[in-house]
N, C-alpha and C positions, 0 to 999 in steps of 0.2 A: 302709298302707291300713286292712288287716283290723284291725290293733291299734287305731288311732287313731279309724275310723269303724266299728266294729262292725255298727251297725244298717244302715247304708246298704251296706256290702259285703256284709249278709247279703242284703238284697234285689237287690243287683246279681248275687249268684252265684245267687240263685235264677231270676231273670229269664233270665240267661245259658245255664244249664243247661236250662232250657224250650225254650229256641230250638235249642240243640245237639241235644237228644235227639229234637227235632221233626225234624231233618235226618239222623239217624242215620250220622254221619260215621264213617270207619274209624279216624280219629286227628285229634287237636286238636292244632293248631300255635298257639304264643303267644310274644311276644316279652318277655313279663314272668314273672318267676320267681314272683312272687306270683299272677298269675292264673293258672300252671300248676298251682301246689300248690291253690288254691281252687277250679278247675274239676275237676281231677283227682281231689280229695277227694269230689266230688258226682256222679260220674258212672264207669262202668266202662270207658271209652272211653280209651285210652292217650293221653298227652299229652306232646308234645316242643316243644324250642325250635324257633322258626322257622328258625334257622341250621343246628341239626341235620338238619331235612328239607331244606333246600336242600342242604348238605353231601352227605346221600345221595343225591340226585336227581343231583350232578354226579359220582357216583362213590365217594363217601367211604363209610366204613362205615355199617350199618344202626344207627339210634338205639338205645340200650339198652333204653328204654323199649317199644320195638316187639319186643324180642327175647324177650319174656317166654315165648312158647309156641315150643320148638322145632320143632314140626310145621307151623307156620305158614309160608305160601308168602311168600319176601322179595321181593315185588314193589317194584320202585323206582319211584318216582314219576316220570313224564314231566312235563317244563317244555313249554308250549304258547309 
């Protein structure tokens, strides 16, 4: 989508980043690699695939994108 519709894609990116930054998330989860790359390039918030986040919540390994800071606490997300 980024390659075929760059203008529309840029507008969507701008809108999504503005919305995300207003929420101040600790992590951004997305199910589409294109979205992950696009959003990740516009914000300093770590991004992971939704499945990685769910895997971690169920006892799997911490996603690599969240392991950049070795001093950061490894809080496992709790499913409700």
